[in-house]
LUMKOL-686955 format. One record per residue: x, y, z of N, C-alpha, C in turn. Coordinates in pm, whole numbers, padded with zeros to 5 digits, always signed. Atoms other than C-alpha are relative to their C-alpha. Layout:
<pts>
XYZXYZXYZ/...
</pts>
This chain:
<pts>
+00162+00025-00030+10435+10214+08469-00046+00081+00115/+00069-00191-00034+10217+10547+08595-00150-00080+00063/+00097+00040-00056+09961+10477+08820-00061-00073+00103/+00056+00103-00097+09946+10208+09018+00012+00030+00147/+00034-00024-00141+09812+10192+09377+00022-00102+00040/+00018+00106-00067+09915+09967+09644-00103+00056+00140/+00081-00055-00151+09659+09925+09907+00030-00080+00077/-00020+00093-00124+09704+09805+10256-00024+00067+00151/+00042-00057-00111+09643+09851+10625+00073+00108+00102/-00099-00052-00116+09807+10084+10916-00107+00016+00085/+00052-00005-00103+09709+10069+11238-00085+00156+00039/+00035-00085-00076+09486+10336+11407+00035+00088+00103/-00101-00066-00088+09666+10400+11699+00150+00128-00040/-00091-00087+00047+09917+10712+11659+00009+00002-00128/-00062-00060+00114+09833+10794+11328-00018+00150+00023/+00009-00174+00006+09897+11184+11353+00155+00022-00051/-00118-00039+00045+10126+11349+11129+00017-00067-00117/-00036+00057+00112+10287+11276+10780+00086-00172+00071/-00057+00184-00035+10509+10954+10953-00052-00041+00011/+00117+00111-00040+10245+10827+11090-00031-00081-00103/+00097+00079+00070+10106+10690+10789+00119-00117-00071/-00109+00047+00075+10447+10539+10695+00097-00102+00104/+00008+00084-00074+10538+10380+11033-00030+00019+00151/+00100+00048-00132+10284+10306+11261+00035-00148+00054/-00038+00127-00034+10344+09990+11467-00223-00058-00003/+00148+00059+00032+10010+09772+11376+00021-00172+00034/-00023+00132-00037+09941+09412+11457-00135-00070-00092/+00102+00047+00081+09643+09187+11247-00134+00023+00075/+00151-00045-00061+09371+09240+11540-00001+00177+00017/+00059-00140+00009+09410+09581+11530-00055+00067-00092/+00109-00049+00061+09156+09831+11412+00132+00082-00114/-00043-00023+00086+09312+09991+11050-00031+00144-00111/+00013-00081+00150+09302+10289+10779+00016-00082-00081/-00076+00024+00167+09339+10235+10420+00058+00105-00048/-00051-00065+00046+09574+10397+10252+00031-00032-00128/-00057+00109+00157+09699+10405+09878+00144+00078-00012/-00129-00032-00039+10063+10457+09807+00029-00011-00125/-00053-00019+00161+10272+10511+09480+00086-00108+00019/-00111+00103-00038+10513+10179+09472+00150+00084-00012/-00133-00072+00011+10805+10411+09339+00043+00060+00131/-00062-00100-00108+10809+10576+09659+00035+00145+00004/+00026-00125+00020+10787+10899+09515-00053+00081+00028/+00115-00065-00049+10487+11039+09661-00065-00041+00116/+00057+00092-00100+10350+11014+10022-00142-00071-00038/+00124+00073-00039+10060+10803+10124-00106+00101-00045/+00138-00021-00039+09678+10872+10069-00087-00046+00088/+00111+00085-00078+09442+10793+10351-00126+00031-00080/+00100+00034+00113+09160+10663+10109-00170-00026+00104/+00122+00015-00025+08924+10522+10354+00036+00028+00141/-00003-00013-00170+08860+10562+10751-00009-00118+00096/-00023+00133-00090+08906+10336+11056-00098-00128-00041/+00079+00180+00008+08705+09982+11029+00031-00071+00120/-00035+00073-00124+08702+09870+11407+00002-00133+00003/+00085+00155-00057+08537+09544+11332+00106-00078-00118/-00069+00059+00108+08798+09454+11043+00101-00098+00033/-00103+00107-00053+08990+09136+11097+00046-00091-00126/-00048+00097+00130+09078+08880+10793-00083+00033-00136/+00115+00059+00092+08753+08930+10594+00031+00197-00075/-00027-00096+00070+08908+09256+10360+00098-00043-00142/-00053+00041+00120+09021+09167+09998-00034+00162-00106/+00010-00072+00069+09030+09374+09687-00110-00076-00142/+00063+00083+00086+08763+09294+09412+00039-00017-00110/-00098+00032+00101+08913+09146+09086-00031+00121-00116/+00022-00147+00058+08821+09473+08885+00089+00098+00010/-00103-00090-00076+09066+09643+09082-00064+00094+00065/+00078-00121+00012+08818+09931+09157-00038-00002+00187/+00083-00011-00108+08660+09822+09506+00062-00071+00116/+00018+00048-00123+08714+09718+09862-00060-00059+00043/+00095+00067-00065+08507+09418+09986+00033-00081+00155/+00030+00059-00131+08453+09369+10362-00060-00035+00065/+00108+00147-00093+08319+09104+10589+00004+00097+00138/-00034+00017-00133+08240+09284+10926-00185-00001+00025/+00156+00029-00082+07985+09269+11206-00097+00092-00029/+00111-00100+00021+07669+09389+11163-00077+00059+00146/+00038-00025-00169+07555+09613+11448-00118-00040+00039/+00075+00046-00090+07385+09471+11719-00049-00100-00064/+00074+00153+00059+07358+09106+11554+00111-00062+00002/-00131+00139+00007+07579+08779+11542+00017+00023-00150/-00064+00061+00131+07549+08797+11189+00116+00091-00065/-00096-00074+00050+07820+08950+10963-00053+00031-00125/+00100-00106+00095+07746+09188+10644+00143+00023-00138/-00127-00024+00140+07945+09190+10275-00015+00167-00011/-00008-00128+00014+08034+09578+10287+00076+00013-00197/-00067-00010+00076+08162+09705+09940+00051+00171-00063/-00015-00106+00019+08326+10062+09870+00112+00015-00084/-00182+00000+00096+08589+10239+09608+00148+00035+00093/-00123+00007-00040+08896+10172+09694+00072+00158+00011/-00021-00142-00013+08992+10575+09630-00082+00067+00101/+00067-00075-00133+08725+10677+09918-00140-00045-00108/+00130-00018+00060+08336+10689+09904-00054-00028+00126/+00087+00046-00094+08063+10556+10107-00019-00157+00032/+00037+00200-00021+08047+10157+10242-00140+00019-00064/+00161+00047+00050+07727+10018+10105+00032-00119+00030/+00045+00143-00010+07618+09708+10197-00035-00071-00099/+00025+00077+00061+07589+09407+09983-00071-00101-00001/+00084+00136-00046+07470+09100+10162+00003-00010+00113/-00083+00043-00152+07413+08971+10487+00008-00119-00022/-00009+00148+00020+07542+08657+10582-00066-00037+00149/+00041+00088-00098+07397+08414+10809+00039-00030+00130/-00052-00060-00125+07456+08403+11187+00099-00167-00018/-00045+00060+00047+07738+08150+11184+00118-00064-00113/-00039-00023+00071+07881+08232+10879+00137+00069-00009/-00138-00067-00072+08237+08336+10818+00064+00157-00011/-00070-00099+00041+08466+08633+10825+00094+00014-00062/-00095+00026+00038+08746+08531+10651-00027-00020-00181/-00001-00011+00122+08723+08663+10300+00125-00073-00099/-00098+00109+00061+08912+08463+10028+00001+00017-00157/+00016-00029+00120+08792+08607+09702-00122+00053-00093/+00111-00045+00102+08559+08795+09449+00006-00018-00111/-00063+00024+00142+08453+08742+09119-00023+00137-00073/-00025-00103+00065+08487+09012+08864-00113+00068+00033/+00132-00119+00007+08134+09157+08850-00043+00003+00172/+00017-00056-00131+08131+09141+09245-00146-00121+00021/+00149+00081-00078+07823+08846+09234+00032-00108+00066/-00046+00103-00066+08013+08562+09358+00145+00023+00102/-00069-00008-00038+08202+08560+09640+00079-00127+00110/-00013+00132-00090+08424+08255+09845+00046+00066+00134/-00049-00033-00141+08475+08284+10235+00013-00102+00053/-00054+00121-00121+08604+08053+10500-00034+00047+00140/+00053+00011-00162+08567+07993+10872+00070-00133+00046/-00105+00082-00060+08814+07821+11089-00008+00000+00118/-00020+00010-00184+08811+07682+11439+00101-00033+00033/-00138+00065-00026+09187+07641+11457+00004-00089-00061/-00019+00176+00042+09289+07254+11395-00147-00090+00006/+00109+00068-00014+08921+07152+11470-00066-00001-00075/+00127+00033+00078+08715+07204+11246-00007+00150-00122/+00005-00177+00096+08672+07477+10907-00104-00029-00087/+00081-00005+00101+08430+07525+10667+00041+00115-00139/-00012-00105+00097+08412+07687+10335-00167+00061-00077/+00125-00032+00015+08108+07920+10235+00013+00070-00150/+00006-00041+00089+08019+08053+09892-00136+00121-00010/+00146-00077-00001+07771+08402+09865+00021+00030-00165/+00035-00009+00168+07600+08412+09485-00119+00098+00028/+00153-00086+00015+07362+08702+09426-00043-00027-00063/+00100+00079+00073+07205+08494+09179-00120-00098+00104/+00057+00055-00055+07075+08305+09473-00029+00021+00122/+00076-00083-00055+06944+08554+09710+00107+00059+00116/-00107-00119-00063+07230+08719+09853+00047-00079+00127/-00056+00050-00165+07323+08466+10183+00115-00111-00075/-00125+00087-00029+07652+08260+10216-00045-00156-00015/+00023+00167-00027+07587+07894+10192+00130-00075-00002/-00100+00067-00063+07824+07633+10353-00012-00092-00137/-00016+00085+00045+07958+07399+10065+00109-00084+00030/-00072+00107-00024+08242+07210+10201+00028+00044+00184/-00055+00000-00123+08342+07098+10569+00139-00104-00017/-00107+00094-00029+08721+07005+10664+00045+00017+00149/-00060-00060-00153+08908+06971+10966+00086+00150-00002/-00091-00097+00025+09168+07233+10818-00015+00048-00131/-00004-00045+00105+09186+07477+10545+00133+00047-00071/-00156-00037-00003+09529+07512+10364+00006+00060-00149/+00005-00053+00133+09450+07745+10055-00109-00046-00075/+00091+00007+00092+09207+07814+09807-00018+00087-00113/-00035-00098+00131+09129+08019+09472-00127-00031-00084/+00078-00027+00053+08871+08103+09247-00027+00047-00132/-00026-00103+00145+08830+08190+08878-00065+00131-00019/+00056-00126+00023+08724+08550+08762-00121+00038+00009/+00107+00017+00000+08433+08473+08665-00156-00076+00125/+00004+00036-00089+08355+08300+08984-00100-00133-00036/+00080+00113+00048+08224+07987+08827+00089-00132+00049/-00061+00156-00064+08481+07733+08954+00098+00048+00117/-00057+00009-00140+08644+07688+09295+00119-00108+00022/-00047+00103-00059+08919+07520+09441+00067-00008+00157/-00084-00028-00114+09030+07431+09797+00065-00103+00060/-00089+00103-00063+09263+07227+09993-00026-00015+00153/+00008+00012-00120+09251+07095+10312+00027-00157+00098/+00042+00081-00058+09218+06818+10577-00105-00039+00014/+00139+00085+00019+08937+06584+10516-00064+00016+00121/+00061-00012-00120+08696+06648+10798+00001-00132+00045/+00009+00111-00066+08680+06291+10831+00135-00081+00042/-00136+00013-00020+09054+06294+10945+00013+00058+00137/+00079-00033-00149+08934+06320+11345+00081-00059+00140/-00083+00066-00153+09112+06057+11518+00161-00002+00016/-00148-00003-00014+09488+06181+11506-00001+00137+00008/-00070-00128+00017+09693+06457+11536-00001+00104-00143/-00013-00058+00171+09667+06712+11215+00108+00020-00062/-00122+00078+00053+10015+06603+11152-00040-00094-00071/+00031+00172+00034+09891+06271+11089-00144-00008-00135/+00060+00027+00083+09632+06367+10835+00065+00080-00128/-00069-00064+00120+09696+06427+10455-00058+00115-00047/+00070-00107+00024+09583+06736+10283-00064-00009-00196/+00071+00033+00168+09363+06730+09944-00032+00112-00073/+00057-00117+00078+09251+06940+09683-00160-00020-00039/+00125+00051+00094+08860+06949+09573-00006+00123-00074/+00059-00138+00162+08717+07133+09288-00178+00015+00025/+00120-00066+00009+08412+07297+09285-00062+00054-00074/+00067-00103+00104+08148+07409+09038-00104+00063+00044/+00031-00093-00076+08018+07710+09154-00117+00026-00069/+00108-00074+00127+07699+07742+08863-00066-00154+00033/+00062+00092-00058+07560+07414+09044-00051+00082+00109/+00057-00037-00111+07297+07464+09285+00049-00051+00151/-00050+00062-00075+07455+07252+09521+00154-00042-00055/-00149+00048+00027+07835+07248+09478+00034-00127+00071/-00030+00139-00081+07941+06883+09505+00170-00033+00012/-00109-00017-00030+08312+06873+09631+00075-00134-00079/-00041+00125+00117+08525+06641+09360+00158+00000+00052/-00140-00014+00026+08883+06540+09425+00100-00020-00086/-00037-00012+00104+09133+06632+09210+00183-00024+00020/-00129+00082+00015+09465+06577+09367+00038-00050+00193/-00037+00070-00132+09542+06342+09671+00117-00063+00010/-00108+00091-00061+09780+06120+09862+00014-00075+00117/-00057+00020-00106+09927+05986+10131+00074+00132+00099/-00014-00091-00081+10056+06322+10247-00049+00127-00032/+00048-00116-00007+10008+06673+10144+00002+00104-00148/+00010-00106+00100+09875+06867+09825-00090+00147+00031/+00062-00144-00069+09758+07238+09888+00055+00087-00038/-00063-00084+00040+09791+07542+09818-00049+00060-00189/+00048-00035+00121+09591+07549+09472+00004+00150-00077/+00039-00123+00043+09626+07827+09203-00048-00031-00117/+00052-00010+00170+09402+07853+08830+00096+00068+00016/-00077-00079+00072+09641+07946+08579-00078+00086-00098/+00086-00157+00113+09510+08293+08387-00004-00066-00112/+00064-00002+00160+09347+08260+08044+00006-00160-00039/+00066+00144+00023+09237+07883+08069-00103-00038+00058/+00073+00057-00031+08942+07917+08168-00064-00109+00122/-00031+00089-00107+09002+07737+08509-00001-00143-00078/-00024+00102+00016+09087+07425+08297+00097-00077+00027/-00129+00004-00023+09440+07393+08442+00014+00077+00098/-00083-00038-00103+09593+07477+08795+00122-00080+00018/-00138+00053-00010+09883+07437+08972+00009-00025+00141/+00038+00049-00150+09955+07320+09324+00128-00041+00104/-00132+00081-00067+10263+07235+09578-00074-00083+00073/+00037+00149-00082+10267+06868+09687+00138-00045+00062/-00095+00083-00029+10521+06664+09884+00016-00112-00017/+00004+00138+00042+10437+06351+09744+00087-00051-00063/-00099+00059+00055+10727+06314+09532+00151-00020+00122/-00068+00054-00062+10941+06311+09851+00015-00133+00073/-00019+00141-00110+11042+05970+10014+00091-00025+00089/-00095+00041-00158+11275+06055+10266-00070-00002+00132/+00031+00035-00111+11216+05956+10603-00054+00086+00070/+00028-00111-00104+11208+06288+10779-00149+00077-00101/+00114-00030+00083+10929+06373+10510-00104-00041+00050/+00117+00113-00034+10744+06065+10653-00029+00085+00118/+00041-00019-00151+10737+06229+10993-00011+00149+00011/+00035-00136-00017+10696+06611+10919-00008+00050-00099/+00055-00115+00102+10522+06839+10642+00094+00067-00016/-00049-00118+00045+10758+07118+10670+00168-00054+00006/-00144+00095+00036+11088+06862+10664+00021-00020-00149/+00031+00028+00175+10953+06769+10281+00056+00140-00072/+00011-00054+00135+11078+06890+09980-00140+00025-00076/+00147-00033+00009+10804+07053+09815+00049+00028-00201/-00011+00013+00194+10737+07014+09409-00102+00124-00023/+00091-00029+00022+10511+07257+09229-00043-00062-00110/+00024+00070+00073+10303+07075+09027-00141+00036-00100/+00067-00077+00048+10063+07153+08735-00141-00160-00036/+00151+00090+00007+09687+06961+08678-00115+00054-00063/+00092-00084+00050+09409+06976+08465-00161-00038+00086/+00092-00004-00052+09056+07037+08602-00080-00103+00002/+00069+00105+00011+08907+06739+08475+00080-00121+00074/-00057+00107-00016+09134+06505+08606+00031-00096-00052/-00044+00125+00138+09226+06289+08305+00168+00022-00020/-00137-00009+00043+09575+06412+08268+00048-00060+00112/-00139-00005-00123+09893+06303+08501+00033+00123+00024/-00093-00135-00022+10005+06588+08695+00149-00009-00035/-00099-00036+00112+10293+06767+08535+00080+00086+00099/-00117-00086-00056+10648+06881+08740-00004+00139-00039/-00046-00093+00049+10633+07242+08669+00171+00033+00063/-00113-00037-00043+10918+07331+08924+00032-00054+00125/-00072+00046-00076+11139+07121+09153+00028+00063+00146/-00032-00057-00128+11181+07215+09531-00010+00186+00003/+00065-00152-00011+10982+07567+09536-00119-00051+00046/+00107-00005-00086+10658+07654+09710-00039+00158-00058/+00058-00173+00045+10425+07962+09678-00025+00048-00131/+00053-00068+00156+10327+07967+09299-00097+00078+00005/+00184-00091+00049+10080+08264+09184+00072+00031-00121/-00018-00027+00158+10059+08369+08881-00074+00153-00015/-00021-00152-00016+10053+08750+08765-00159+00038-00057/+00134-00004+00044+09685+08894+08709+00023-00031-00178/-00011+00003+00144+09783+08915+08319+00029-00172-00062/-00008+00146+00070+09851+08553+08318+00138-00015-00047/-00079+00031+00084+10188+08615+08125+00113-00051+00096/-00107-00016-00042+10407+08595+08427-00009-00155+00137/+00012+00087-00171+10463+08359+08759+00111+00013+00088/-00087-00038-00119+10617+08380+09059+00037-00126+00088/+00004+00130-00148+10744+08111+09363+00116+00001+00063/-00053+00009-00136+10925+08099+09650+00075-00139-00014/-00058+00130-00015+11261+07854+09715+00071+00068+00184/-00010-00046-00160+11409+07829+10087+00129-00052+00008/-00128+00110-00006+11695+07572+10042+00096+00057-00065/-00092-00040+00032+11961+07760+09908+00049+00056+00129/-00052+00001-00067+12252+07870+10111-00053+00128+00076/+00040-00104-00009+12138+08196+10143-00088+00023+00121/+00118-00015-00032+11834+08143+10290+00032-00058+00191/-00016+00070-00145+11956+07907+10565-00121-00015+00047/+00165+00081-00044+11618+07734+10579-00002-00126-00038/+00038+00116+00050+11637+07386+10549-00100-00059+00016/+00151+00060-00021+11310+07320+10682-00096+00157-00022/+00069-00124-00012+10982+07543+10682-00061-00006+00140/-00031-00138+00062+10864+07764+10800+00109+00078-00055/-00121-00068+00020+11103+08019+10648-00056+00167-00010/+00014-00124+00027+11107+08378+10690+00091+00138-00077/-00122-00041+00138+11409+08432+10444-00020-00091-00147/+00007+00025+00105+11270+08280+10134+00047+00086-00126/-00068-00116+00107+11413+08423+09810-00131-00037-00127/+00115-00028+00075+11137+08514+09542+00028+00032-00134/-00088+00026+00172+11193+08411+09141-00134+00018-00055/+00125-00056+00172+10972+08567+08816+00065+00003-00095/-00011+00036+00153+10979+08468+08490-00100-00013-00102/+00148+00072+00117+10724+08364+08175-00061-00089+00044/+00080+00128-00070+10457+08137+08260+00062-00117-00080/-00079+00133+00071+10657+07896+08002+00153-00041+00089/-00096+00070-00083+10934+07868+08226+00117+00050-00032/-00141-00048+00044+11175+08078+08030+00021+00170+00055/-00055-00108-00023+11353+08380+08175-00017+00068+00135/-00003-00016-00120+11337+08313+08523+00117+00055+00066/-00132-00058-00028+11560+08512+08743-00063+00049+00170/+00011-00006-00133+11604+08577+09127-00012+00152+00047/+00018-00137+00019+11435+08884+09216+00028+00065+00160/-00020-00040-00196+11455+08878+09631+00117-00128+00025/-00099+00114-00087+11745+08652+09811-00027+00017+00112/+00016+00031-00178+11666+08544+10126-00063+00141+00086/+00108-00139-00084+11425+08851+10254-00125-00002-00008/+00153-00004-00037+11081+08717+10237-00057-00079+00043/+00040+00093-00123+10875+08602+10488-00165-00025-00038/+00107-00024+00023+10544+08644+10288+00006+00028-00141/+00029-00007+00128+10452+08639+09931-00130-00023-00058/+00092+00073+00049+10113+08569+09778-00063+00088-00171/+00072-00022+00116+09863+08616+09461-00023+00161-00012/+00013-00142+00035+09724+08968+09529+00134+00053+00017/-00126-00050-00059+10086+09080+09600-00002+00040-00172/-00020-00056+00160+10097+09158+09177-00083+00116-00018/+00043-00127+00012+10052+09483+09067-00107-00047-00112/+00045-00011+00138+09758+09497+08774+00047-00028-00129/-00063-00034+00122+09980+09547+08509+00126-00118+00023/-00094+00048-00025+10253+09298+08618+00114+00040-00014/-00077-00100+00018+10495+09590+08647+00086-00050+00174/-00016-00069-00131+10523+09588+09029-00032-00135+00094/+00070+00130-00120+10516+09282+09331+00024+00076+00102/-00035-00052-00148+10527+09355+09717+00031-00144+00024/-00050+00136-00072+10652+09110+09945+00030+00033+00196/-00028-00008-00169+10668+09124+10359+00128-00073+00027/-00110+00080-00056+11007+09067+10498-00005+00049+00172/+00025+00055-00152+11106+09052+10875+00012+00153+00026/-00032-00129-00026+11110+09361+11039+00161+00020+00113/-00068+00049-00043+11411+09501+11221+00046+00117+00106/-00040-00148-00087+11476+09781+11529-00153-00039+00120/+00124+00011-00109+11193+09832+11797-00096+00055-00063/+00140-00028+00035+10858+09792+11741-00019-00061-00165/+00010-00005+00183+10929+09703+11339-00027-00191+00004/+00055+00128-00005+10750+09342+11312+00033-00032-00171/-00032+00031+00143+10758+09325+10940+00005+00186-00102/-00041-00086+00073+10871+09533+10642-00099-00003-00112/+00049+00018+00095+10607+09591+10346+00121+00087-00098/-00080-00060+00135+10837+09641+10007-00066-00004-00104/+00067-00026+00110+10772+09720+09666+00110-00047-00075/-00104+00053+00089+10971+09568+09355-00060+00027-00119/+00050+00010+00163+10948+09607+09000+00078-00150-00060/-00002+00117+00008+10951+09274+08830+00152+00004-00082/-00188-00050+00075+11352+09405+08593+00045-00003+00145/-00067+00033-00102+11411+09388+08994+00012+00169+00052/-00010-00078-00084+11434+09746+09050-00073+00033+00143/+00063+00021-00134+11325+09830+09385-00077+00166+00064/+00079-00094-00039+11044+10070+09529+00012+00073+00133/+00021-00054-00171+10973+10130+09898-00013-00042+00072/+00008+00094-00100+10977+09982+10209-00094+00045+00097/+00043-00057-00144+10728+10043+10494-00053-00044+00101/-00006+00067-00137+10721+09924+10816-00148-00004+00087/+00167+00048-00075+10420+09711+10966-00145+00060-00088/+00141-00013+00083+10184+09757+10659-00019-00160-00051/+00079+00122+00056+09965+09469+10541-00059+00024-00141/+00097-00041+00131+09850+09458+10177-00129-00044-00046/+00118+00033+00029+09514+09452+10064+00005-00055-00141/+00006+00044+00142+09559+09420+09704+00036+00156-00064/-00028-00120+00134+09646+09670+09396-00134+00031-00084/+00094-00084+00050+09418+09956+09230+00028-00015-00135/-00021-00071+00152+09353+09999+08851-00042+00101-00020/+00067-00128-00023+09331+10349+08840-00118+00015-00118/+00079-00028+00056+09151+10325+08535-00173-00112-00016/+00146+00020-00051+08865+10116+08687-00101+00048+00050/+00122-00067-00043+08523+10214+08719-00061-00092+00103/
</pts>
């Protein structure tokens, strides 16, 4: 595959010289430059965007794979703004002003950039989900209040969203005593009304729309199928299964994969990836696990292969390249000041490059305009 570029941030501090672009100490709270890298490791990185001192979690790639969408503080104000800039460089331009009290966490942006899903969290006490719709005046509107958010997704056309979390009504107990449920939201409605599509006494979370189903089907992970006493006392001790459900909630959920977590579909919808952590190599009988294994295969479940064994700290939907050929994942760092290493790998098992202390933003399609 030619021309794919992986986009991520590197810290501003110490960015001097060629090597600083590859091995710079970063933290999630530091300012960062944006670099473009060839995932095969055959060429040096290119600095595409300058430093943004106020970037935190509010940065992603639009679904057209051409631009960076950023939530940043408005100068001299408590509000925040949505900004857009071409990923290969250019001038930042404001898209919308977000009213005071709206979030800095940007979850997803529609293909045409007219809809954005955002979130705000106050630790384990309260959380909110917002939607920005250009057709409704360019302000972010609160559409769901929760105690805690545990994952969300939006269809490429910005018409439907899924959000999982602990209900706002669960306030009289520790968070570990709350169930996690999944809500469906129709973003074409003037005031989207949350509808529960997966619930139970334990945990249903991390929903993902199945590509090419127009939002009619989604996958998620659940602990509802584990009857063990250990699961009754700790979510992290549960066996997790990946389930499939229809948006309308008419059909019973179906098990896609037992004892697996983190299901994520490739951009073309032809392949699926997920993590496992209970195999002997990983040595992770419970979660969280920083040595999970990454599996990739066709969406029908055929041709599944273990791509990475006991080496994955994090993997997510936007770690897939736009053409399904490359994946990125974060592994544990080793050595002084190396907290994590970003790896690129081909879906056929061929390895690319390893970049210390880098955080993925997304993949760029060089054909996009």
